[in-house]
N, C-alpha and C positions, 0 to 999 in steps of 0.2 A: 515348350516354353517354360521359363522359370516363373514360379508363382510368388517368390520372395525376392527382395532386393538385397544383393550382396554388396556391402559398402567397404569391404576390406581393402580394396584398391583405392588409394587416396587421390588418384588422378581425376580432375574435374570433368573432363570430357568423357571419360569412361563411366563415371557415375551417371552423367546425363544420358548417355546411350543406353545404359541398363534400365534407367527409368522409362525411356521410350519403349524398350523391348517389353517391359512389364505391362505398360498400359496397352500396347498393341495386342498383347496376349489376352486381354479382357474383352469379351464380346461387346460390351457397351461402348468401348473406345476404338475398336479396330477400324472404323471408317473415318476417324479423325485425321486431320492434317496437322501433324505435330511440328511442322516447320512454319506454321502460321505464326503471326506476330504474337497473338494472345497466349496460345499454348506454349509457344517457345519461351516467352518470358516467365511463365509459371514454372516451366521445367528448369529454367536458369535459377530461379529462387530455391526450388527444391534441391537441385544439385549443389548449389552454393552452401545451403544450410547443412546438407549431409557432409559435404567436403570439409567445412569448418569444424563440425562436431567430430568427424573422424580424425582430423589433424590434432584437435585438442585432446582427444582421448589417447592418441598415440604419444603426444608430447608428455602428457601426465603420466602415462605408463613408463616412459623412458626415465623420467625424473624420479621414479619410485625405486630405482636400483642404482647402486654406486657405479657399476661399469658403464651404464648407458646414460647417466645423468650429464647434462650439459651446463646447467646453471650452477654458478659457484655456491649459491645458497643451498641447493639440493645436495651438492657434494659435501659441503661442510656439515650438513645435518646427518648424512650417512656416516661420515668420519667420526662425528661426536658419539653416535650410537655405538661405534666400535671402540670408543675410549681413546681415540687418536687425537692428539693436539697438533694442529697445523702450525707451520712455521710462519711467523710474522715478517714484516720488513726487518732486515738485519743491518745494524750499524757497521760502517767500515771502521777498521781498527788499525792503528799504527803502533810501533814500538819506538820509544825515544829514550836516549840517554840524557838525563837532566842533571845539571850541575850548577853550582854557584861558586864564584871566586871572590873571597873576601880577604885576600892576602894582606892588604894594607889597612884592614879595619881593626881597630883596637876594641877590646872588650867584647869580642864576638862570642856567641854562645857555643856550647859543645855540640848541641844538636839543633837542627832546623827542620821544621815540619812544613811540607808542601800540602796545603789543604785540599780536601776533596772538592772536585768541581773546578780545579784550575784549568784555564782555557788556553787553547793553542789554535792558530789559524794556518790553513794551507790553501794555496790557490791551485785549482785544477781546471785546465781549459779556460782560464780567465775568470772563473767563479771562485769566490772565497767560501771555504767551509770551516766550521768551528768544531774542534775536537776538545774533549775534556777528560779529566781523570775521574774515576768512579770511587776512589778511596784515597785516603791520605798516605803520604810517603815521607820517610825520615832520611836525613843525611847527617853524618857526623864529620866534624872537623878532622882532617887527616894530619893536623899538626902544623900545617903551613897556611891554613885558611881556605883550603879547597874542600868543597862539600859535594859528594856524589850521592844522589838519591837512589835508594835501593828498595826492592820489593821485600816482602816478608821472608822470601826464600833466599834473599841476598843477591838477586839478579839486578844488573844495571838497566835492563830493558823495562821501561815503564810503559804499560799499555794506556793509550788514549783512544777514546771512542767519539765518532762523529755524532752530533745530534744536539737538539735543544732540550734541556731538561724541563719537564713539565710536572705539575702536581695536580692531583684530583682528590678532593676530600668528601667523605661520606659520613653521615651520622646513622648509627645502627638503630633500626626501628624495633617494634615489638616482635617477640618470638613467634607469635601465632600468625604473623604475616610473612609471606615469602619475600626475602630480601633480594632485590635485584640491583647490582652495582654495575652500571654501564659506563665505560670510558669512551667518550666520543672522539676518537682519534684513530684514523686509518693508518697512520704512519708510525704507530708505536712499535718499538723493539721489545718484544716480550722478555727477552733475555736480560734486559736492564731494569725490569720492574722490581721495585722495593716496596713492600707492604708493611706499614707500621700501624698497630692498633693501640690507641691511647685509652687510658682508663676513663677519661671524660673529655669534654670539649675544651676544658681549661687545664688539663693535666699535662705535665711534662714527662710522665712515666709511660713508657710504651713497651709493647712486645713485638718483635720482628717475626713476621710469618715467612715461611720459606716455600718455594714452588713444590707442588705435589710431585712433579716429574723427578725430583731428586730424592724422594722418600725411599727409605729402606725398610723401616718399621713404623707402623702406625698404631696408636691407641687413642683412647678418648681424650687425652690431654695434649697430644701433639698439635702443633700449630702450622698447618699447611694451607695453601691457597691454590686454586687453579684458575686459569684465565684462558678463554677461547674466543675465537672470532665468531661474531653473529652475522646473520644474513645481510645487514646493511653495511658491513665492513668494519663496524666498531668492535670493541672488545668487552666481554662480560666477565666480571670478577666473582668467583664463588668460593665459599668456605664449607667446611664440614658441618655436621650437625651433632657432633659428639659420638657418632657411630660410624658414618660412612668413611670419612677420611680426616678425623680429628676434631679439634675444638672449634666452635663458632664464636665470633665476637658477641658480647652481651649487649642488650639494649642500652642505649645512651652512650656507648663507647664511640670513639671517633676513629675512622679509618683514613689514613693518609697514604696515597699511592704516588710514588715518584717514578718517572721513566724517561727515556730518551725518545724524542720524536725525530726520526731519521730520514735522510735523503737516500738511503740505500746504496745502490751501486754507483750513483753519481759521484760519491766521495772517494771512490777507489783511485789508486795510483798517485796519491799525494806523497811527495818525497822531500819537501822543504817545509819545515814547521817553525812558526814564530810564536813565542809566548805572549799571550794577551795580558797576563797578570804579572806584576812585579812582586818580588818577595821582600817583605818588610823586616828589617833587622835593626833593632835599637832605634826604631822610629824613622828609619831611612829606607827607601825603596831601592832594590837592586835588581838588575836585569838577569833573568834566568836563561841559561844557555841550553838550547835544545839541539841535539844531534840525532839524525834519523838512523835508527838501527834497521828498521824494516818499514818500507813504505806502506801506506794505507791499503787495505785489501779486505775481502770478506763481506763487503756490503752487498746486499741482495734484496730483491723485491719479495713480496709475499710468495709463499709457496704456490706453484702453479696447480691448476686443476688436475692435469695429467699426473703430476708427481703425487698428489694426494690420493688419487685413484690407485696408484701403484703401491704406495707405502702403507696406507691405512690398513688393508687386510694383513700385511706382514706384521705391523705393530700389534694388531689384535691377536695374531697367532703367537707372538712372542710373550705377551702378557707381562711386559716389563721385566723380562729376565733374558739372560744370554745363554742359550744352549745350542741352537742350531746356527748354521751360517746365515740363514735369512734373518734371525734375531739380530745378529751383529750388523748386518747390512741395513736393516730398518732403523735401528737406533742411531747409527752413525750418520746416515743420510738425512735423518730427520733433525738431528741436533746440531749439525755442523754445515753451515751454508758454504764454507770454503771448499767442501768436498763435492765434486761433481758426481762421483759414484765410488762404491767400495766393492772389492772382491774379497771374499773370506773363504778359507778352507781349513780343514782340520789337519793335524799333524800326520794322521794315517793316510791322507791323500797327498802328502808332500813327497818330494824326491830330494834328499833321502827321507825315509820315515822318521818322524819326530813325535813320539807319543807324549801326550800331556801338553801339547802346544796348539794354539790357534794362530793361523797366519792371516794377516790383514794387509791388503794392498789398497792404497788410497790414490785415486785419480783426482788431483786437485784442479780447481778452476784455474784458468790462465792468470798469471800475475801474482799468485800467492807466494810470498817470500819464504825462504827456508826456515827462518825463525818462527813464523806463524805456523808452518807445516809441523814443526817439532812441537809447538804448543798444543796443536790439535791432537797429535799422537799421545802426548803426555796426559791430556785430559781424558782421552779414551781409555788409556791404561789405568789411571789413578781414580777416576770418578766412576766410570761405567763398568769396566771389566772387574775391577776390585770389588764392587758392591753387588753386581748383578749376575756375574758368571758363576758357574759351578766351581767347587774347590779344586785346587791343584791344576789349574789351567793357566798357562803362561802365554800372554800375547806377544807375538813377534811381527814386526812390521817389515815389509819388503816393498821396494819400489816397483811400479808397473814396468813390465818388459815390453819394449816396442819391437814389433815384427813388421818388416817392410816387404811389401809385395812389388815385384818388378813385372810390369805388364808389357808384353809385346803384342800390340793390337794391329791386326791387318784386316781391312775391310774392302769388299768389292764395291766399286763406285761407278755408276752409270751417268756420265755427263749429260746425256739426253734427257734425263728426268729432272734436271734442276739447272738454275742459273748460277749456282754457287760453285766456286772452284774447288778442286780437290784439297789444296792446302788450307783453305778456309774451313772445310769440313773436318780436316785433321785437327785443326785448332779447336773447333767446336766440340769434337769428341773428347779431346784431352781435357778441356774445361769441364765437360760433363762427368768424366770419370773422377776428377778431383772432387767435385761437389757430391758425387755418389758416395765416395769414401767418407766425406765429412758427415753426410746424412745417415748412411746405413751402417757404417763401421766406426772406427776410431773410439770404441768403448769396450769395456769388459764384456766378454761373452758373445760378441757379435761375430757371426760366421760369414765368411766370404763364399759365395756360390757363383761360379763362373757363368752358369746358364742364365741366372737372373740379370747379370750385367750385360751379357751379349744380347739378350732380349730387349733391354732398354736402349742399347746403342742402335740396334736395328730400327727401333721406333722413332729415332731422331728425325729421319727424313726418308722419303721413298727412294732417294738416290743411293741409299745404303742398302745393298742387296743382301749381304750376309757378312758376318763378322767372325773372325778367329782370334783367340787370345792365347798366347803362350805365357806361362807364369814361372817365375823363380821366386824363392823365398830368401830374404836377406835379414841377418841379425848382426848386431854390432857388439864388439867386445873391447873393453878397455885394455890397453897394452902398456906395459912398462918397458921402454926401450933401454933402460939401464940394467935390466936383469932378465933372467929366464922366466918365461910365461908358460905355465901349465894349467890348462882349464878345459872345461867341457861345455859345449853349446848344445842346448836342447831345442831342436826345431819343433814346431807345432804340427808336424806331419812326418810321414815316412819319406825317406830319401831314395831316389831312383837307384837301382842296382848299377854296378860298374858296367861300362860300355867300352867297346873297342874303338869307338870313333869320337864320342862326345864326353866331355868332362862333366862330372856331377857336382864337384865342390870347387869353387874358385873364389879367391880373395881379391880385394883391390890391390893395386901395385904399391910396393914399398921398397926401400933401399936395403940391400943386404950384401955385405962384403964388397962394396963399391959397385954393385950391379943393381939394376932395376928388376925386381922379381915379383912373383906372385906365389901363392900356395895353391896347388891343384892336386886332385887325386890322380894317381897313375892310371892310365887307361887299362881296363880289364881288372883293376884291383881297387880295394877301398883304402889303400895306403896313401897318405898325404906326403907330398914332396914340395920343396922350394925349387921353382924353376925360373929361368930367365925369360925374357920376352920372346925368345925363339923356342921355348919349351924344353931347353936343355936343363937337365937336372943339376942343381947346385947343392942341395942337401937331400939325400935319398929318402929319409924317413923322419918326419917330425910329428907323426900322429896317424889317425885313421878315422873312418866314420862307420857307423852301424846303420844299415838301411832300415831295418824293421823298427828299431828304437828311435830313430831320428836324431841320434846323437853324433856330435863331431868332437873328437878329442885331439887337443894340441899338447905336445910334450916338448918342453925345453925350447919354445919358440922365442927368438930374440932378434927382431929386425933392428937394423941400425937407425932407420929413420922412417917415419910415416909420411909419405909424400903429400897426403891430404892436409897435413897441418893439424889434424884432430888428434885426440888422445885415444881414439878407438880405431879399430880396423873393421871394414865391412866384409862379411863372409856370406857368400851366396850358395844356395843349394837348389837342385832340381827335384821337385816333389815327385813321388811315385805316381800319385793321382792328383792332378791339379784342379779337378772340378770343384772340390770343396776343401777349404782351408779352415779348420776349426781351432780357435785359440785355446791354449791351456789356461791354467788357473788365473794368473795375473797378466796374461798377454793381451796386448792391444794391437790390432791390425791397422797398419797405415800404408799409404801409397808412397813408393819411392819415385818421386817425380823426376829426379835427375837421370835415372837409368831406364825409365819407362819410355816407350815410343808408340807412335800411332802412324800407320802407313796406309795410304789409299792405293788400291790396285784397280786400274782402269778396266772396266768390264762393260763393253757396249752391247747391250742385249739386242739392239736393232740390227747389228751386223749379221750377215748370213755367210755361211761357209760355202765357198766356191770350190767345186770339185772338177779337176781337170781330167778329161777322158782321153 
């Protein structure tokens, strides 16, 4: 018998039984009835106390480490120790073309200034949201009284940001005291924070401090600030001490913090904007015209706990510099809420080889307009890569490549084990597969494993006896029907060797020379041909495929018309091994719903085989 109590198992009943075993092993207690009311209650108290203490110790230990922490306050503390700044609520942003027409106004000025903080309203799902400019913009008379407001770079696209502008003021205390500046607002957008330090409480002279995250060089006189989320959800403002990261405000100075308090993702998808402010010219108010160039997007909630857990260690490893692919991934995903995820690889891993380049593919969140996507790419290139990367590195952006899997699912179905019909089960499995792709795939670097999916399908219901899945890989290529198309498709897998019965490469139907045709490989060869619907050869050789490299080459391909009405053609290939499909650099695996199928095969296990003698 045990002489010590082991409380590593946190189950209450197990703890209680072990206490009983312990007491029964002692000579002075071996004749006691431990099921009696009195002793049983005492054992309940002892077991409960042990159970609670064990749980508390377990929870406390879990919160001590970043990977196992569950509380946001614990995760924030660990991230801060790694020097990682979590992302706050992010304001939705729209691009507007703003103009003023004063054609019939006499004595009009040459230049008109649109002040900072000019407001615009947009209604989204019946709720009105206020957007504003964060700086002033100028417009010049074009000679006929038309004024077009431009950014400092000459663009007509003026950014406006959703949110209510708020101000928080602090007075700097004595140097020998630790100065704590807390901004009690959980909806702050950190990226809109402006910190001004005035010489005194009555002075109009100020110094603008800049975010530490943008620092390239730091000395004792630089003016930077940092701001991070604290456990109660508010934000704490910090300055250097003359050594750590620059100059600190002096006692008696006044700190004025302005920022936007945002609604986050609720303000996304606004596409009609109305100016709340009129522009005054010569003492008369005129209506400002606002035309939407890019609907509002990019609004997001605070960074999630799981995202912080994933990115904080990467940011710590990068040390605010861009060298490895993980450095780029961490900085991009941390600083741009519009980006769902990033894939990065060096030129020596690219096809073809491209020394001195870094390739970046951005998977944007749904609904991000093209203009905003380009603005994000420009910011990555001009702000981060330019200042933080090693010399002679050229960033090159490539779009994600979507790879579609066509699944032919067949499952044995026993009607005796369920009241559900085969067709209903087919629908349930199809829906489950769609959700499986959304949950497990549809992102950079996610690998499709057939065995995992078949196991999950079999577990849907006992009426599903076993499952078989046949897989084809489909990619889509843009086609110019007015000229010759020569291109190469890189599949994410090896392609099956030619066969004398089954085709390995097949395209969707198109019109060519007045006939409905497809491209298929000739049986027994890797040569591609245009064939009609009866598989008669129309053009003998328009390319080939390489089984080992997984490449398909089209040479001088020019269909008359694409029957699908799309600008691309679908190209399907049979993989050599379909158990695992591993995406390449910027490939994202998706489900081809239109071509996939689910079929029930009736298998009555209760039927017996009758043998005739």
